[in-house]
C-alpha positions in Angstrom: 44.4 13.8 -6.5 42.4 16.9 -5.3 39.0 16.9 -3.6 37.3 18.3 -6.7 38.6 15.4 -8.8 37.5 12.9 -6.2 34.0 14.4 -6.2 33.8 14.3 -9.9 34.9 10.7 -10.0 32.4 9.8 -7.3 29.5 11.5 -9.1 30.5 9.8 -12.3 30.4 6.4 -10.5 27.0 7.1 -9.1 25.7 8.1 -12.5 27.0 4.9 -13.9 25.3 2.9 -11.2 21.9 4.6 -11.7 19.1 2.5 -13.1 18.5 3.3 -16.8 14.8 2.5 -16.4 12.9 4.9 -14.1 9.6 3.1 -14.3 7.6 0.4 -12.6 8.6 -3.2 -13.3 5.8 -5.7 -13.6 4.8 -8.5 -15.9 8.4 -8.7 -17.1 8.2 -5.2 -18.6 8.7 -1.5 -17.7 5.7 0.8 -17.3 5.4 4.5 -17.0 3.6 5.2 -13.7 0.1 6.6 -13.9 0.9 8.1 -10.5 3.7 10.2 -11.9 7.1 10.9 -10.4 8.7 12.6 -7.5 12.3 13.4 -6.7 14.5 11.1 -4.7 17.5 12.7 -3.0 20.9 12.0 -1.4 20.1 12.8 2.3 23.8 13.7 2.9 23.8 16.5 0.3 20.1 17.1 -0.7 21.2 16.5 -4.3 18.3 15.2 -6.4 19.5 11.9 -7.7 16.5 11.1 -10.0 12.8 11.4 -10.5 11.4 8.1 -9.0 8.2 6.5 -10.2 5.2 7.0 -7.9 2.7 4.1 -8.2 -0.9 4.9 -7.6 -3.8 2.5 -7.1 -4.3 2.0 -10.8 -0.6 1.1 -11.2 -0.9 -1.4 -8.3 -4.0 -3.0 -9.8 -2.1 -3.6 -13.1 1.0 -4.9 -11.3 -1.0 -7.3 -9.1 -3.0 -8.7 -12.0 0.3 -9.4 -13.9 1.7 -11.0 -10.7 -1.4 -13.3 -10.6 -0.7 -14.4 -14.1 2.9 -15.0 -13.1 1.9 -17.1 -10.2 -0.2 -19.4 -12.3 2.8 -20.2 -14.4 5.5 -20.2 -11.6 3.5 -22.5 -9.3 3.8 -25.2 -12.0 7.5 -24.9 -12.5 9.4 -27.9 -11.1 11.3 -27.4 -7.8 14.7 -27.9 -9.3 14.1 -25.3 -12.0 12.9 -22.8 -9.3 16.1 -23.4 -7.4 18.3 -22.9 -10.4 16.6 -19.6 -11.3 17.0 -18.3 -7.7 20.7 -19.2 -7.7 21.1 -17.3 -11.0 19.6 -14.2 -9.3 22.1 -14.6 -6.4 25.0 -14.9 -8.9 24.1 -11.7 -10.7 23.6 -9.9 -7.4 27.2 -10.8 -6.4 28.5 -9.5 -9.7 26.9 -6.1 -9.2 27.4 -5.8 -5.5 29.7 -2.8 -5.5 27.5 -0.6 -7.8 24.4 -1.5 -5.8 26.2 -0.5 -2.6 27.2 2.8 -4.0 23.6 3.5 -5.2 22.2 2.6 -1.7 24.9 4.7 0.1 24.0 7.7 -2.0 20.3 7.2 -1.7 19.8 6.2 2.0 22.9 7.8 3.7 24.6 4.7 5.1 28.4 4.3 4.8 29.5 2.8 1.5 32.0 0.4 3.2 29.2 -1.1 5.4 26.7 -1.3 2.5 29.0 -3.4 0.3 28.2 -6.7 2.1 24.5 -6.1 1.7 24.2 -7.7 -1.8 26.3 -10.6 -0.7 24.0 -11.1 2.4 20.9 -11.0 0.1 22.5 -13.5 -2.3 23.3 -15.8 0.7 19.6 -15.7 1.7 18.5 -16.5 -1.9 20.9 -19.4 -2.1 19.7 -20.7 1.3 16.0 -20.8 0.2 17.0 -22.1 -3.2 18.4 -25.1 -1.3 15.1 -25.6 0.6 12.7 -25.8 -2.3 12.7 -29.6 -2.0 11.8 -29.4 1.7 8.2 -28.3 1.0 6.9 -31.7 1.9 3.7 -33.0 3.3 2.9 -35.9 5.6 1.1 -39.2 5.5 -1.3 -39.9 8.4 -2.6 -43.3 9.6 -6.4 -43.7 9.5 -8.7 -46.4 11.0 -10.6 -47.1 7.7 -7.5 -48.2 5.8 -7.6 -45.3 3.5 -4.7 -43.0 2.6 -4.5 -39.6 4.2 -1.8 -37.2 3.2 -1.1 -33.5 3.1 0.6 -31.2 0.5 1.9 -27.7 0.9 0.7 -25.3 -1.8 1.7 -21.7 -2.4 -0.6 -18.8 -1.4 -0.7 -16.8 -4.7 0.4 -13.2 -5.0 2.4 -11.9 -2.0 3.2 -8.3 -1.3 6.3 -7.3 0.6 7.0 -3.8 1.9 10.6 -3.1 3.0 12.4 -0.4 4.9 14.9 2.2 3.9 17.9 1.3 6.1 19.0 -1.6 3.9 17.1 -1.0 0.7 18.8 -3.6 -1.6 19.4 -6.3 1.0 15.8 -6.3 2.2 14.3 -6.1 -1.2 16.5 -8.7 -2.9 16.8 -11.1 0.0 13.1 -11.1 0.9 12.0 -12.3 -2.5 13.6 -15.7 -1.8 11.2 -17.5 0.5 8.2 -16.2 -1.4 9.4 -17.4 -4.7 10.9 -20.7 -3.4 7.5 -21.6 -2.0 5.9 -21.1 -5.5 4.3 -17.7 -5.1 4.7 -14.6 -7.2 5.7 -11.3 -5.4 5.1 -7.6 -5.7 8.0 -5.9 -3.9 7.3 -2.3 -2.7 10.7 -0.5 -2.5 11.2 2.1 0.3 9.9 5.4 -1.1 12.8 7.2 0.6 15.5 5.1 -1.2 14.0 3.3 -4.3 16.9 3.4 -6.8 18.7 0.2 -6.0 15.4 -1.7 -6.3 15.0 -0.5 -9.9 18.6 -1.3 -10.7 18.1 -4.8 -9.2 15.1 -5.3 -11.6 17.3 -4.4 -14.5 20.0 -6.8 -13.4 17.7 -9.9 -12.9 15.3 -9.1 -15.8 14.6 -12.2 -17.9 15.6 -14.8 -15.4 12.1 -15.5 -14.2 8.8 -15.9 -16.1 7.0 -12.6 -16.6 5.0 -11.5 -13.6 6.8 -13.7 -11.0 8.9 -10.8 -9.7 7.4 -7.3 -9.8 8.9 -4.2 -8.3 7.0 -1.0 -7.6 7.9 2.3 -5.9 5.7 4.8 -4.2 4.3 6.2 -1.0 1.2 5.6 1.1 -1.3 5.1 -1.7 0.9 2.4 -3.2 1.2 0.5 0.0 -2.5 0.8 0.9 -3.5 -0.4 -2.6 -1.3 -3.5 -2.2 -2.9 -4.4 1.1 -6.4 -4.2 0.0 -6.1 -5.7 -3.5 -8.3 -8.9 -3.6 -5.6 -10.9 -5.5 -2.9 -10.2 -2.8 -3.0 -13.2 -0.5 -0.4 -12.2 2.1 1.5 -9.0 3.1 4.9 -8.9 4.8 6.3 -5.7 6.2 9.6 -4.5 7.6 8.7 -1.1 9.0 7.1 1.0 11.7 4.6 -0.2 14.3 1.9 2.3 13.0 2.3 0.9 9.5 2.0 -2.7 10.8 -1.2 -1.8 12.7 -2.6 -0.3 9.5 -1.8 -3.4 7.6 -3.4 -5.6 10.2 -6.6 -3.6 9.9 -6.6 -4.0 6.2 -5.8 -7.7 6.4 -8.6 -8.3 8.9 -11.2 -7.4 6.3 -9.7 -9.9 3.9 -8.9 -12.6 6.5 -5.3 -12.5 5.2 -2.1 -13.7 6.9 0.6 -11.2 7.5 4.2 -11.2 8.7 5.4 -8.0 10.5 8.9 -7.1 11.5 8.5 -3.9 13.4 10.2 -1.6 15.9 12.3 -2.3 18.9 13.5 -0.7 22.1 16.1 -3.4 22.7 18.1 -4.0 25.9 21.8 -4.8 26.3 22.5 -6.1 29.8 26.0 -5.8 31.3 26.3 -8.1 34.3 28.8 -7.5 37.1 31.1 -10.3 35.9 31.1 -9.2 32.3 34.3 -8.6 30.3 34.2 -4.8 30.3 36.1 -4.2 27.0 33.9 -6.7 25.2 30.8 -5.2 26.7 31.8 -1.7 25.7 32.4 -2.8 22.1 29.2 -4.7 22.1 27.2 -1.7 23.3 28.6 0.5 20.6 28.2 -2.1 17.8 24.7 -3.1 19.1 23.5 0.5 18.9 24.2 0.4 15.1 25.8 3.9 15.1 27.0 3.0 11.6 23.5 3.4 10.3 23.0 6.5 12.5 21.0 4.2 14.8 18.4 3.5 12.1 17.9 -0.2 12.8 15.0 -1.9 14.5 17.5 -4.3 16.2 19.6 -1.5 17.8 20.2 -2.2 21.5 19.3 1.4 22.5 18.8 0.7 26.2 22.1 -0.2 27.9 21.5 -1.7 31.4 24.8 -1.7 33.3 25.3 -3.2 36.8 26.2 -0.6 39.3 29.6 -2.4 39.9 30.7 -1.6 36.3 28.5 1.4 35.6 31.2 4.1 35.6 33.8 2.0 33.9 31.4 1.1 31.0 30.4 4.7 30.5 34.0 5.8 30.5 34.9 3.1 28.0 32.1 4.1 25.6 33.1 7.7 25.8 36.7 6.8 25.0 36.0 4.3 22.2 33.0 5.9 20.5 34.8 8.8 18.8 37.5 6.4 17.6 34.9 4.1 15.9 32.1 6.4 14.7 32.4 9.9 13.4 29.9 11.4 10.9 31.2 11.5 7.4 30.0 11.6 3.8 28.4 8.2 3.2 29.9 7.6 -0.2 33.4 8.1 1.2 34.9 4.6 1.8 36.6 5.9 5.0 33.3 6.9 6.6 32.1 4.9 9.6 28.8 6.7 10.4 26.2 8.0 8.0 23.3 10.3 8.2 19.6 10.2 8.9 17.3 9.5 6.0 15.3 12.8 6.0 14.6 16.1 7.6 11.6 14.6 9.4 13.7 11.9 10.9 16.4 14.5 11.9 13.8 16.6 13.7 12.4 13.6 15.5 15.8 12.6 16.8 16.6 16.2 17.9 13.3 16.3 19.7 14.1 13.2 21.7 17.5 14.7 22.6 15.8 17.8 23.9 13.3 15.6 25.9 16.2 13.7 27.4 17.7 16.9 28.7 14.4 18.2 30.0 13.7 14.9 31.8 17.0 14.9 33.6 19.2 12.5 31.7 23.0 13.2 31.7 24.6 13.8 28.3 28.0 12.1 28.1 28.6 12.1 24.4 27.3 13.8 21.2 23.9 15.3 21.4 24.3 17.8 18.5 24.2 18.1 14.8 27.6 17.4 13.2 29.7 20.6 13.3 31.7 19.5 10.2 31.1 22.3 7.5 31.4 19.7 4.8 28.3 17.9 6.2 26.2 21.0 6.7 23.6 20.1 4.0 23.0 16.6 5.4 21.0 15.2 8.2 23.9 14.3 10.4 23.6 13.8 14.2 26.6 12.9 16.4 26.7 9.5 18.1 24.8 10.4 21.3 24.9 8.8 24.8 22.8 9.7 27.8 23.6 8.3 31.2 21.4 8.1 34.4 18.3 7.3 32.3 15.3 6.1 34.2 12.2 4.0 33.1 10.0 7.1 33.4 11.9 8.9 30.6 10.6 8.9 27.1 14.0 8.0 25.7 13.7 4.8 27.8 10.2 3.9 26.6 10.0 5.0 22.9 11.8 4.0 19.8 13.9 6.9 18.4 15.4 5.2 15.4 18.4 7.4 15.6 21.9 7.5 17.1 20.8 7.9 20.8 22.0 5.3 23.4 20.4 5.3 26.9 22.4 4.0 29.8 20.6 2.7 32.9 22.1 1.5 36.2 20.8 -1.7 37.8 21.5 -3.8 40.9 18.6 -6.1 41.5 17.9 -8.8 38.8 14.1 -8.9 39.4 13.8 -5.2 39.0 16.1 -5.3 35.9 13.7 -7.8 34.2 10.7 -5.8 35.2 12.2 -2.6 33.7 13.4 -4.4 30.5 9.9 -5.9 29.9 8.0 -2.7 30.8 8.1 -1.4 27.2 5.8 -2.4 24.4 8.5 -3.8 22.2 10.3 -7.2 22.3 12.5 -7.7 19.3 16.1 -8.3 20.4 18.2 -8.4 23.5 21.9 -8.9 24.3 23.5 -10.2 27.6 27.1 -9.9 28.6 28.2 -12.2 31.4 30.7 -15.0 32.1 28.3 -17.0 34.2 26.5 -19.6 32.1 23.5 -20.1 34.4 22.9 -16.3 34.6 23.1 -16.0 30.8 20.4 -18.6 30.2 18.2 -17.4 33.1 18.2 -13.8 31.7 17.6 -15.0 28.2 14.6 -17.0 29.4 13.1 -14.1 31.4 13.6 -11.3 28.8 10.6 -10.8 26.5 12.3 -10.7 23.1 12.3 -12.9 20.0 16.1 -12.9 19.4 18.7 -12.9 22.1 22.5 -12.7 21.8 24.9 -13.7 24.6 28.3 -12.0 24.7 27.8 -10.5 21.3 25.3 -8.3 19.5 23.6 -7.5 16.2 24.7 -10.5 14.1 22.2 -12.4 12.0 22.8 -15.9 10.9 21.2 -17.5 7.8 18.8 -20.2 8.8 17.9 -18.8 12.2 14.4 -17.5 12.8 14.3 -13.8 13.5 11.3 -11.9 14.8 9.8 -10.1 17.7 7.4 -10.3 20.7 4.7 -7.8 21.5 4.6 -4.8 19.2 7.8 -5.8 17.6 6.0 -8.0 15.2 4.5 -11.3 14.3 5.9 -14.2 12.4 9.5 -15.3 11.9 11.9 -14.6 9.0 15.3 -15.8 7.8 14.7 -19.5 8.5 12.7 -22.5 7.5 9.6 -21.1 9.3 9.5 -18.2 6.9 9.5 -20.5 3.9 6.6 -22.5 5.4 4.7 -19.3 6.2 4.3 -18.7 2.4 2.5 -22.0 2.0 -0.9 -23.4 3.0 -1.6 -27.0 3.9 -4.1 -29.2 2.0 -5.3 -32.5 3.4 -6.3 -35.3 0.9 -8.1 -38.5 2.0 -8.3 -41.4 -0.4 -10.5 -44.5 0.2 -8.6 -47.4 -1.2 
């Protein structure tokens, strides 16, 4: 089969996966956006995939009001029925996993093979929270007057969730679960760079929930700001940039409204002198998330290697990296590394590569736009590694959100900890060592919300994920997230 035929088949498959409704979904119906439309593209080819709806403030007002009506109905639905409906959403997600992966790959530039698990991960999260709906229990409290004192957990109301573009479907579909399980309604804002899988998801699950319980909008800054300031929105949760999180906090302060923020990271991976070198090399490559072109807040982009293993680890990375990650067309099942989401992100990454050269870092891998002529139209940057990075360099301090790994030599543990904790982020960390005491000591001293030992990057359903410092506030993916979408009421009865 020739290349032309393959391309035709691929384009036909993408067209088949496309949402039939290019509109806003709220109140159980589709609505033409008052804000109009704008093109959404394939970042690997610049091909316009569709004209995506662009919600403005008027659209958001209408969506939130419908969501409020949905909340009034959903909050009265018995827990067992909530659970059953959530499980049905998970079932449909699994049935449509492949088409949703293809849509995401075309729209956000991540490799198809690595996007295929995303719908299953989201379905797993939904099933997890569907199983927890009966755990929203209160307490009874002893009182001196012989009365009955007890607490109940009640939902907040309308919740707005804003998700990132690196896993559009997984974030959007999975993140509805704790909100709905707790009895709230939700307005999900899809990433404006990659909104198509969100609209297709709405088509797939349409009719399962009462009207207004699940609402999906797409749009840019006006859309997000209108959600934050709307008086009927009782909580906002974000997966995104620090600057966006700060803006949401300012808006929430005026309303005295709770927020959950999962923001950026400049995460360390520490290789100790007793580490298994081969395991550490693979961990450093996998932890950097080169698959997503480094576009992950959890990427371990600062690799601290003890001087005893420094040269061996760098040599191992330079040998293994080309075998594991080469830029390729994202929708090709053989591709192991995708492209950046946009020209703006490409220019940002290239700026940091130039800064690294200017500040004296030593380039040992990558550092250029992909030279493959077949990828010339896309925002492809080679997997890049700089050695001899120091804490004074900007690539040490600042989140790049691209495929750039910084390698730092260390020898003294106290100085290591000081350097690791010197940045304003604290999302994840990874430690490679055979010594149990050292592993726990470093894990305790590193300022990060999620720490791996002798592995990296994996998430586990039911474990609480979140960051320290500017990496965010609140925890997700576990019981704490479910409880964060409730409020506690105390009732005292004189018998």
